[in-house]
DRENKE-607823 format. One record per residue (C-alpha): y, x, z; residue number from 1. Coordinates in Angstrom, 2 decimals, padded with zeros to 5 digits, always signed. Example, Ala and Ser with C-alpha at 12.3 -4.5 7.8 and 13.67 -1.06 7.14 Angstrom:
BEGIN
<<-004.50, +012.30, +007.80>, 1>,
<<-001.06, +013.67, +007.14>, 2>,
This chain:
BEGIN
<<+000.00, +000.00, +000.00>, 1>,
<<+003.54, +001.11, -000.71>, 2>,
<<+004.57, +000.67, +002.92>, 3>,
<<+001.83, +003.03, +004.08>, 4>,
<<+002.92, +005.65, +001.55>, 5>,
<<+006.54, +005.40, +002.68>, 6>,
<<+005.48, +005.41, +006.34>, 7>,
<<+003.38, +008.51, +005.74>, 8>,
<<+006.34, +010.41, +004.29>, 9>,
<<+008.46, +009.33, +007.28>, 10>,
<<+005.84, +010.53, +009.78>, 11>,
<<+005.41, +013.89, +008.04>, 12>,
<<+009.18, +014.29, +007.84>, 13>,
<<+009.48, +013.55, +011.58>, 14>,
<<+006.81, +016.10, +012.44>, 15>,
<<+008.44, +018.80, +010.32>, 16>,
<<+011.86, +017.95, +011.77>, 17>,
<<+010.57, +018.17, +015.36>, 18>,
<<+008.79, +021.48, +014.64>, 19>,
<<+011.92, +022.91, +012.98>, 20>,
<<+014.12, +021.79, +015.90>, 21>,
<<+011.71, +023.41, +018.35>, 22>,
<<+011.76, +026.65, +016.32>, 23>,
<<+015.57, +026.66, +016.21>, 24>,
<<+015.66, +026.10, +019.98>, 25>,
<<+013.55, +029.19, +020.76>, 26>,
<<+015.08, +031.36, +018.02>, 27>,
<<+018.51, +030.56, +019.44>, 28>,
<<+017.17, +031.33, +022.94>, 29>,
<<+016.01, +034.75, +021.73>, 30>,
<<+019.39, +035.46, +020.12>, 31>,
<<+021.35, +034.13, +023.11>, 32>,
<<+019.50, +036.02, +025.83>, 33>,
<<+018.26, +039.15, +023.99>, 34>,
<<+020.68, +039.89, +021.15>, 35>,
<<+023.88, +038.60, +022.76>, 36>,
<<+022.69, +039.78, +026.19>, 37>,
<<+023.86, +036.67, +028.01>, 38>,
<<+022.84, +036.26, +031.63>, 39>,
<<+019.13, +035.29, +031.51>, 40>,
<<+017.96, +032.45, +033.77>, 41>,
<<+015.86, +033.12, +036.86>, 42>,
<<+013.14, +031.00, +035.26>, 43>,
<<+012.52, +029.73, +031.75>, 44>,
<<+010.63, +026.67, +033.02>, 45>,
<<+013.65, +024.40, +032.56>, 46>,
<<+014.05, +025.63, +028.95>, 47>,
<<+010.39, +024.89, +028.27>, 48>,
<<+010.86, +021.39, +029.68>, 49>,
<<+014.01, +020.82, +027.60>, 50>,
<<+012.25, +021.91, +024.42>, 51>,
<<+009.66, +019.20, +025.14>, 52>,
<<+012.40, +016.66, +025.88>, 53>,
<<+013.89, +017.64, +022.51>, 54>,
<<+010.84, +016.21, +020.74>, 55>,
<<+011.10, +013.03, +022.85>, 56>,
<<+014.79, +012.73, +021.92>, 57>,
<<+013.97, +012.87, +018.20>, 58>,
<<+011.40, +010.14, +018.77>, 59>,
<<+014.02, +008.04, +020.56>, 60>,
<<+016.40, +008.55, +017.65>, 61>,
<<+013.70, +007.49, +015.20>, 62>,
<<+013.22, +004.24, +017.14>, 63>,
<<+016.95, +003.57, +017.48>, 64>,
<<+017.75, +004.18, +013.80>, 65>,
<<+014.56, +002.36, +012.70>, 66>,
<<+013.69, +005.35, +010.56>, 67>,
<<+010.45, +003.72, +009.42>, 68>,
<<+012.53, +001.10, +007.57>, 69>,
<<+014.65, +003.65, +005.72>, 70>,
<<+013.68, +004.91, +002.29>, 71>,
<<+014.20, +008.60, +003.02>, 72>,
<<+013.71, +009.46, -000.65>, 73>,
<<+016.89, +007.52, -001.47>, 74>,
<<+019.14, +009.33, +001.04>, 75>,
<<+022.16, +010.99, -000.55>, 76>,
<<+024.07, +013.82, +001.14>, 77>,
<<+026.29, +011.38, +003.04>, 78>,
<<+023.31, +009.38, +004.28>, 79>,
<<+021.60, +012.62, +005.33>, 80>,
<<+024.75, +013.71, +007.17>, 81>,
<<+025.01, +010.39, +008.99>, 82>,
<<+021.36, +010.52, +010.03>, 83>,
<<+021.69, +014.15, +011.15>, 84>,
<<+024.70, +013.43, +013.34>, 85>,
<<+022.78, +010.60, +015.01>, 86>,
<<+019.85, +012.96, +015.61>, 87>,
<<+022.05, +015.69, +017.09>, 88>,
<<+023.97, +013.30, +019.34>, 89>,
<<+020.75, +011.66, +020.56>, 90>,
<<+019.20, +015.06, +021.32>, 91>,
<<+022.26, +016.12, +023.29>, 92>,
<<+022.50, +012.86, +025.25>, 93>,
<<+018.79, +012.73, +026.13>, 94>,
<<+018.68, +016.37, +027.28>, 95>,
<<+021.86, +015.96, +029.36>, 96>,
<<+020.45, +012.78, +030.87>, 97>,
<<+017.25, +014.65, +031.74>, 98>,
<<+019.19, +017.52, +033.34>, 99>,
<<+021.21, +015.00, +035.34>, 100>,
<<+018.03, +013.22, +036.47>, 101>,
<<+016.45, +016.48, +037.71>, 102>,
<<+019.82, +017.63, +039.13>, 103>,
<<+019.70, +020.90, +037.23>, 104>,
<<+022.71, +023.21, +037.11>, 105>,
<<+020.96, +026.41, +036.07>, 106>,
<<+020.57, +025.73, +032.36>, 107>,
<<+023.45, +027.11, +030.31>, 108>,
<<+025.55, +024.27, +028.88>, 109>,
<<+027.03, +026.74, +026.37>, 110>,
<<+023.51, +027.45, +025.13>, 111>,
<<+022.77, +023.73, +024.85>, 112>,
<<+025.94, +022.74, +022.99>, 113>,
<<+025.60, +025.73, +020.63>, 114>,
<<+022.00, +024.73, +019.91>, 115>,
<<+023.07, +021.18, +018.97>, 116>,
<<+025.80, +022.64, +016.72>, 117>,
<<+023.13, +024.74, +014.96>, 118>,
<<+020.70, +021.83, +014.72>, 119>,
<<+023.07, +019.50, +012.87>, 120>,
<<+023.50, +021.47, +009.57>, 121>,
<<+019.79, +022.32, +009.48>, 122>,
<<+018.97, +018.62, +009.98>, 123>,
<<+021.26, +017.74, +007.05>, 124>,
<<+019.29, +020.08, +004.77>, 125>,
<<+015.98, +018.68, +006.01>, 126>,
<<+016.99, +015.02, +005.68>, 127>,
<<+018.45, +015.54, +002.22>, 128>,
<<+015.59, +017.58, +000.71>, 129>,
<<+012.41, +017.52, +002.79>, 130>,
<<+011.30, +013.90, +002.06>, 131>,
<<+011.43, +014.47, -001.72>, 132>,
<<+009.59, +017.78, -001.37>, 133>,
<<+006.89, +016.16, +000.77>, 134>,
<<+006.52, +013.24, -001.65>, 135>,
<<+006.11, +015.59, -004.63>, 136>,
<<+003.30, +017.42, -002.80>, 137>,
<<+001.38, +014.51, -001.28>, 138>,
<<+001.67, +012.25, -004.34>, 139>,
<<+000.49, +014.76, -006.94>, 140>,
<<-001.45, +013.80, -010.06>, 141>,
<<-004.61, +013.01, -008.11>, 142>,
<<-002.78, +010.43, -005.98>, 143>,
<<-000.70, +008.66, -008.61>, 144>,
<<-001.31, +004.95, -009.21>, 145>,
<<-001.34, +003.40, -012.69>, 146>,
<<+000.33, +000.04, -012.15>, 147>,
<<+000.81, -003.13, -014.18>, 148>,
<<+003.54, -005.66, -013.40>, 149>,
<<+002.96, -009.40, -013.48>, 150>,
<<+006.08, -011.46, -014.07>, 151>,
<<+008.76, -012.65, -016.46>, 152>,
<<+011.36, -010.50, -018.20>, 153>,
<<+014.03, -011.75, -015.80>, 154>,
<<+011.94, -010.79, -012.78>, 155>,
<<+011.16, -007.35, -014.22>, 156>,
<<+014.86, -006.69, -014.84>, 157>,
<<+015.65, -007.74, -011.27>, 158>,
<<+013.15, -005.26, -009.80>, 159>,
<<+013.57, -002.40, -012.33>, 160>,
<<+015.64, -000.14, -010.04>, 161>,
<<+013.28, -000.68, -007.11>, 162>,
<<+010.22, +000.04, -009.24>, 163>,
<<+011.69, +003.21, -010.72>, 164>,
<<+012.44, +004.46, -007.21>, 165>,
<<+008.78, +003.86, -006.26>, 166>,
<<+007.78, +006.43, -008.90>, 167>,
<<+008.46, +009.10, -006.28>, 168>,
<<+005.75, +007.51, -004.16>, 169>,
<<+003.24, +007.89, -006.99>, 170>,
<<+003.63, +004.47, -008.63>, 171>,
<<+003.42, +004.79, -012.45>, 172>,
<<+004.16, +001.50, -014.21>, 173>,
<<+002.37, +001.35, -017.58>, 174>,
<<+003.35, -002.15, -018.70>, 175>,
<<+003.95, -005.82, -018.03>, 176>,
<<+001.83, -008.95, -018.17>, 177>,
<<+003.85, -012.13, -018.61>, 178>,
<<+003.12, -015.82, -018.09>, 179>,
<<+004.28, -016.67, -021.61>, 180>,
<<+004.96, -014.56, -024.73>, 181>,
<<+008.17, -012.54, -024.23>, 182>,
<<+010.50, -011.40, -026.99>, 183>,
<<+012.79, -009.26, -024.83>, 184>,
<<+013.03, -005.64, -026.00>, 185>,
<<+015.37, -004.40, -023.25>, 186>,
<<+012.68, -003.93, -020.64>, 187>,
<<+011.92, -000.55, -019.13>, 188>,
<<+008.19, -000.92, -019.86>, 189>,
<<+006.20, -002.48, -022.73>, 190>,
<<+004.81, -006.01, -022.60>, 191>,
<<+001.01, -005.67, -022.75>, 192>,
<<+000.20, -009.34, -023.16>, 193>,
<<+000.00, -012.72, -021.41>, 194>,
<<-001.72, -013.87, -018.24>, 195>,
<<-004.52, -015.44, -020.33>, 196>,
<<-005.70, -011.90, -021.19>, 197>,
<<-005.15, -010.57, -017.68>, 198>,
<<-008.69, -009.30, -017.05>, 199>,
<<-008.98, -007.63, -020.47>, 200>,
<<-005.58, -005.88, -020.20>, 201>,
<<-006.27, -004.54, -016.71>, 202>,
<<-009.70, -003.20, -017.75>, 203>,
<<-008.44, -001.57, -020.97>, 204>,
<<-005.56, +000.23, -019.25>, 205>,
<<-007.74, +001.44, -016.35>, 206>,
<<-005.05, +000.59, -013.79>, 207>,
<<-005.68, +000.68, -010.07>, 208>,
<<-002.79, -001.54, -008.98>, 209>,
<<-001.14, -004.82, -009.98>, 210>,
<<+002.20, -005.91, -008.58>, 211>,
<<+002.96, -009.60, -009.05>, 212>,
<<+006.73, -010.07, -008.95>, 213>,
<<+006.36, -013.62, -007.64>, 214>,
<<+004.10, -015.73, -005.43>, 215>,
<<+001.85, -018.10, -007.43>, 216>,
<<+002.67, -021.76, -007.00>, 217>,
<<-000.85, -022.51, -005.76>, 218>,
<<-003.06, -020.68, -003.29>, 219>,
<<-006.24, -021.15, -005.41>, 220>,
<<-004.55, -019.35, -008.30>, 221>,
<<-003.55, -016.47, -006.03>, 222>,
<<-007.13, -016.30, -004.73>, 223>,
<<-008.50, -016.17, -008.30>, 224>,
<<-006.15, -013.28, -009.17>, 225>,
<<-007.28, -011.46, -006.05>, 226>,
<<-010.96, -011.94, -006.89>, 227>,
<<-010.48, -010.68, -010.46>, 228>,
<<-008.63, -007.61, -009.22>, 229>,
<<-011.33, -006.85, -006.67>, 230>,
<<-014.02, -007.07, -009.36>, 231>,
<<-012.01, -004.64, -011.52>, 232>,
<<-011.42, -002.26, -008.60>, 233>,
<<-007.66, -002.78, -008.55>, 234>,
<<-005.43, -003.59, -005.60>, 235>,
<<-003.13, -006.61, -005.88>, 236>,
<<+000.29, -007.05, -004.26>, 237>,
<<+002.68, -009.97, -004.40>, 238>,
<<+006.46, -009.77, -004.09>, 239>,
<<+007.40, -012.25, -001.39>, 240>,
<<+009.85, -014.55, -003.17>, 241>,
<<+009.50, -017.35, -000.64>, 242>,
<<+013.26, -017.15, +000.04>, 243>,
<<+013.88, -017.89, -003.65>, 244>,
<<+011.54, -020.87, -003.48>, 245>,
<<+013.30, -022.17, -000.36>, 246>,
<<+016.73, -021.29, -001.84>, 247>,
<<+017.66, -019.73, +001.51>, 248>,
<<+016.75, -016.85, +003.79>, 249>,
<<+013.71, -017.20, +006.04>, 250>,
<<+012.62, -015.42, +009.21>, 251>,
<<+009.13, -013.95, +009.67>, 252>,
<<+007.82, -013.29, +013.16>, 253>,
<<+004.62, -012.92, +015.16>, 254>,
<<+003.75, -014.54, +018.47>, 255>,
<<+000.54, -013.58, +020.32>, 256>,
<<-001.16, -012.67, +017.06>, 257>,
<<-000.01, -015.82, +015.25>, 258>,
<<+002.19, -015.15, +012.20>, 259>,
<<+004.95, -017.69, +011.70>, 260>,
<<+007.76, -018.40, +009.27>, 261>,
<<+011.01, -019.99, +010.38>, 262>,
<<+013.93, -021.09, +008.25>, 263>,
<<+016.32, -019.20, +010.51>, 264>,
<<+016.60, -016.66, +013.29>, 265>,
<<+018.17, -017.89, +016.54>, 266>,
<<+019.35, -015.04, +018.79>, 267>,
<<+020.41, -017.46, +021.54>, 268>,
<<+016.81, -018.58, +022.00>, 269>,
<<+016.43, -015.29, +023.89>, 270>,
<<+017.07, -015.93, +027.62>, 271>,
<<+018.76, -012.54, +028.01>, 272>,
<<+021.23, -013.34, +025.21>, 273>,
<<+021.94, -016.72, +026.82>, 274>,
<<+022.56, -014.97, +030.15>, 275>,
<<+025.00, -012.53, +028.49>, 276>,
<<+026.83, -015.42, +026.85>, 277>,
<<+026.99, -017.36, +030.13>, 278>,
<<+028.40, -014.35, +031.97>, 279>,
<<+031.10, -014.07, +029.30>, 280>,
<<+031.85, -017.80, +029.67>, 281>,
<<+032.27, -017.50, +033.43>, 282>,
<<+034.29, -014.27, +033.19>, 283>,
<<+036.83, -016.05, +031.01>, 284>,
<<+036.71, -019.60, +032.39>, 285>,
<<+037.07, -018.81, +036.10>, 286>,
<<+040.43, -016.98, +035.78>, 287>,
<<+041.73, -019.65, +033.40>, 288>,
<<+040.67, -022.49, +035.71>, 289>,
<<+042.00, -020.85, +038.88>, 290>,
<<+045.19, -019.16, +037.64>, 291>,
<<+046.38, -020.60, +034.33>, 292>,
<<+045.30, -024.25, +034.46>, 293>,
<<+047.12, -025.37, +037.67>, 294>,
<<+050.69, -024.54, +036.53>, 295>,
<<+049.93, -025.88, +033.03>, 296>,
<<+048.71, -029.13, +034.61>, 297>,
<<+052.01, -029.45, +036.46>, 298>,
<<+053.99, -028.79, +033.27>, 299>,
<<+052.01, -031.34, +031.24>, 300>,
<<+052.29, -033.92, +034.04>, 301>,
<<+056.09, -033.56, +033.98>, 302>,
<<+056.19, -033.97, +030.18>, 303>,
<<+054.03, -037.08, +030.49>, 304>,
<<+056.49, -038.58, +032.97>, 305>,
<<+059.30, -037.87, +030.49>, 306>,
<<+057.76, -039.07, +027.24>, 307>,
<<+054.50, -040.98, +027.82>, 308>,
<<+053.61, -042.00, +031.39>, 309>,
<<+049.92, -042.32, +032.03>, 310>,
<<+046.84, -040.28, +032.99>, 311>,
<<+047.05, -036.49, +032.82>, 312>,
<<+043.66, -036.05, +031.21>, 313>,
<<+042.02, -037.62, +028.19>, 314>,
<<+038.28, -038.10, +028.59>, 315>,
<<+035.89, -038.92, +025.79>, 316>,
<<+032.16, -038.79, +025.10>, 317>,
<<+031.16, -036.04, +022.68>, 318>,
<<+027.86, -034.73, +021.30>, 319>,
<<+026.68, -031.60, +023.10>, 320>,
<<+023.74, -029.24, +023.38>, 321>,
<<+020.56, -030.69, +021.82>, 322>,
<<+022.60, -033.78, +020.88>, 323>,
<<+023.04, -034.83, +024.51>, 324>,
<<+026.34, -036.68, +025.11>, 325>,
<<+028.82, -035.31, +027.64>, 326>,
<<+032.35, -036.15, +028.74>, 327>,
<<+034.94, -033.76, +027.35>, 328>,
<<+038.25, -033.20, +029.20>, 329>,
<<+041.55, -032.58, +027.39>, 330>,
<<+045.22, -033.00, +028.17>, 331>,
<<+046.36, -036.37, +026.89>, 332>,
<<+048.61, -035.98, +023.85>, 333>,
<<+048.71, -039.60, +022.63>, 334>,
<<+050.41, -042.70, +024.00>, 335>,
<<+048.32, -044.93, +026.25>, 336>,
<<+048.41, -047.87, +023.85>, 337>,
<<+045.23, -049.54, +022.66>, 338>,
<<+044.18, -047.77, +019.48>, 339>,
<<+040.99, -046.81, +017.73>, 340>,
<<+039.91, -043.47, +019.23>, 341>,
<<+037.44, -042.88, +016.40>, 342>,
<<+040.29, -042.34, +013.92>, 343>,
<<+040.98, -038.62, +013.51>, 344>,
<<+044.46, -037.35, +014.31>, 345>,
<<+046.51, -036.84, +011.16>, 346>,
<<+049.64, -034.87, +010.42>, 347>,
<<+052.63, -036.81, +011.80>, 348>,
<<+050.32, -039.23, +013.62>, 349>,
<<+052.56, -041.83, +015.38>, 350>,
<<+050.08, -042.05, +018.26>, 351>,
<<+051.01, -038.50, +019.34>, 352>,
<<+054.18, -038.22, +021.44>, 353>,
<<+056.64, -035.36, +020.57>, 354>,
<<+055.62, -032.78, +023.16>, 355>,
<<+052.01, -033.79, +022.57>, 356>,
<<+052.35, -032.44, +019.00>, 357>,
<<+053.50, -029.12, +020.43>, 358>,
<<+050.59, -029.09, +022.90>, 359>,
<<+048.11, -029.74, +020.10>, 360>,
<<+049.64, -027.18, +017.75>, 361>,
<<+049.39, -024.38, +020.36>, 362>,
<<+045.95, -025.63, +021.51>, 363>,
<<+047.25, -026.10, +025.06>, 364>,
<<+045.59, -029.54, +025.13>, 365>,
<<+042.20, -027.77, +024.96>, 366>,
<<+042.66, -025.81, +028.22>, 367>,
<<+040.94, -028.37, +030.51>, 368>,
<<+037.76, -027.77, +028.51>, 369>,
<<+037.31, -024.58, +030.52>, 370>,
<<+036.23, -026.98, +033.27>, 371>,
<<+033.54, -028.21, +030.89>, 372>,
<<+032.51, -024.59, +030.42>, 373>,
<<+032.22, -024.09, +034.19>, 374>,
<<+030.09, -027.24, +034.43>, 375>,
<<+027.79, -025.90, +031.71>, 376>,
<<+028.52, -028.64, +029.18>, 377>,
<<+030.27, -026.21, +026.82>, 378>,
<<+030.68, -022.53, +026.03>, 379>,
<<+033.88, -020.67, +025.24>, 380>,
<<+032.59, -020.04, +021.70>, 381>,
<<+030.40, -022.44, +019.75>, 382>,
<<+030.55, -025.37, +017.30>, 383>,
<<+033.31, -027.82, +018.12>, 384>,
<<+031.94, -031.05, +019.67>, 385>,
<<+032.73, -034.25, +017.82>, 386>,
<<+032.78, -037.90, +018.82>, 387>,
<<+029.44, -039.68, +018.74>, 388>,
<<+030.58, -041.89, +015.86>, 389>,
<<+031.84, -038.91, +013.87>, 390>,
<<+028.56, -037.07, +014.43>, 391>,
<<+026.65, -039.84, +012.70>, 392>,
<<+029.08, -039.92, +009.79>, 393>,
<<+029.31, -036.14, +009.40>, 394>,
<<+025.52, -035.80, +009.40>, 395>,
<<+025.47, -037.85, +006.18>, 396>,
<<+027.86, -035.39, +004.51>, 397>,
<<+026.08, -032.14, +005.46>, 398>,
<<+022.28, -031.91, +005.63>, 399>,
<<+022.39, -029.01, +008.11>, 400>,
<<+025.03, -030.63, +010.32>, 401>,
<<+022.71, -031.53, +013.20>, 402>,
<<+021.53, -027.92, +013.52>, 403>,
<<+024.83, -027.23, +015.27>, 404>,
<<+023.37, -028.81, +018.41>, 405>,
<<+020.94, -025.87, +018.82>, 406>,
<<+023.72, -024.08, +020.75>, 407>,
<<+026.25, -025.35, +023.27>, 408>,
<<+029.51, -026.63, +021.78>, 409>,
<<+032.54, -024.41, +022.20>, 410>,
<<+036.26, -024.54, +022.87>, 411>,
<<+036.63, -022.45, +019.73>, 412>,
<<+034.20, -021.43, +017.04>, 413>,
<<+033.62, -019.50, +013.85>, 414>,
<<+034.60, -022.51, +011.74>, 415>,
<<+037.96, -022.82, +013.52>, 416>,
<<+038.97, -019.16, +013.09>, 417>,
<<+037.74, -019.27, +009.48>, 418>,
<<+040.35, -021.88, +008.59>, 419>,
<<+038.25, -025.04, +008.99>, 420>,
<<+040.28, -026.68, +011.72>, 421>,
<<+041.91, -030.07, +012.09>, 422>,
<<+041.19, -033.26, +010.22>, 423>,
<<+038.03, -033.40, +008.08>, 424>,
<<+039.27, -035.43, +005.12>, 425>,
<<+036.49, -034.82, +002.62>, 426>,
<<+032.72, -034.20, +002.77>, 427>,
<<+033.32, -030.62, +001.60>, 428>,
<<+035.35, -030.03, +004.80>, 429>,
<<+032.36, -031.10, +006.90>, 430>,
<<+029.98, -028.95, +004.83>, 431>,
<<+032.22, -025.87, +005.20>, 432>,
<<+032.36, -026.30, +008.98>, 433>,
<<+028.62, -026.91, +009.26>, 434>,
<<+027.91, -023.78, +007.18>, 435>,
<<+030.10, -021.69, +009.49>, 436>,
<<+028.51, -023.15, +012.62>, 437>,
<<+024.96, -022.56, +011.37>, 438>,
<<+025.90, -019.00, +010.37>, 439>,
<<+027.08, -018.48, +013.96>, 440>,
<<+023.80, -019.93, +015.24>, 441>,
<<+021.78, -017.49, +013.11>, 442>,
<<+023.93, -014.38, +013.58>, 443>,
<<+025.20, -014.63, +017.17>, 444>,
<<+026.08, -011.36, +018.87>, 445>,
<<+028.18, -010.52, +021.92>, 446>,
<<+030.60, -008.76, +019.57>, 447>,
<<+030.90, -011.83, +017.35>, 448>,
<<+031.92, -013.94, +020.35>, 449>,
<<+034.63, -011.43, +021.25>, 450>,
<<+035.89, -011.30, +017.65>, 451>,
<<+036.20, -015.11, +017.59>, 452>,
<<+037.99, -015.14, +020.97>, 453>,
<<+040.50, -012.54, +019.79>, 454>,
<<+041.15, -014.40, +016.53>, 455>,
<<+041.60, -017.63, +018.48>, 456>,
<<+044.16, -016.00, +020.77>, 457>,
<<+046.08, -014.85, +017.71>, 458>,
<<+045.99, -018.35, +016.20>, 459>,
<<+047.47, -019.71, +019.43>, 460>,
<<+050.46, -017.44, +018.77>, 461>,
<<+050.53, -018.09, +015.02>, 462>,
<<+048.98, -021.56, +014.58>, 463>,
<<+047.52, -022.40, +011.15>, 464>,
<<+048.90, -025.28, +009.09>, 465>,
<<+045.90, -027.46, +010.00>, 466>,
<<+046.80, -027.32, +013.74>, 467>,
<<+048.20, -030.78, +014.46>, 468>,
């Protein structure tokens, strides 16, 4: 399999890199203590231990950078430099951490920092050249694989660059088998015939590998192809185009030996991620509720007495986490007359009193929702909660709309800072907001929450035109 070939090159490269780093360590030790006549240590035991930790550090770097997923044969000089800097920094940090853990002060820090400075340029040369050299040796003529492609001209063109790069791993494409007769002459390899003559073409060309550039539409057909290939002594691989068939990205994962496919990844399904998000919510909401909200409440109460006497807060049922209804709290910005609450606020809405427009434009009316955050009904960042009636209507406009309820609703969200704020006049407005909210659901990170919070703070200073 191609993955095993690539993994093998990565493992060999790691072994050679670790051996080279170890050699540099002891050559530098010889130069430092013998040639330069620096003060030798009372014991070299700590240096022996650090040379072993050096190998561990390179292993840690390999795990952190997910080296097994990189195609080392495609690294250019800049990619090699980036990887080498990561290796050198990891080595330095791990060794210093080890020395701190054992409370060592005898090992020369000058020696250590000089060693890391020497390691970096050597690592650049290794990362830029060694993988290709190893591949040329281990995938010599006796280990090259004659390969036939199965797919259409369009599919072949799509994968041409990838397939040419696999030549370094010993994959020699000799031709293409198509579903139907192809007239295209711009392909990188000749068309050998159609799928009807599959068995004959494979036998005549004495290939040992077939790569299907698509998944067959039926499992029995895939099984028949596999059986034919086994009888001919050829391995068969399928390009996983399930995302193309679904017209969206999918997520593959394994649980207790069971392999599953999901239509999306959900980082906030991880309890640790939810804990991190909750800590952020409390760290922001508590100061707001204790320090900022009380004087703002007094200010809004005074403006109410001046322009629209009535309750300080506006309470309304909204759709929350897992579509459970909850009561949202906002500063009242509309007159207390009987009016249909299900009608969205519009620009110049007569229901909104003058200072209420200012409160809405600067998002001050949203501040009481930090109480909802403290109660656990909401989060600081998440999809905006809508009225129960609007939820039903919006779900008809966007098929993925109800997926928003997989995370807690927020005071602000990715849709709001992306320009989708205010009145949803058309179905395309609902679709755009739902797309942003689902993207947030699938790509949540602690950094993304902070980025949205910062953008929201800026929009409070410079409100967008849709803030009314």
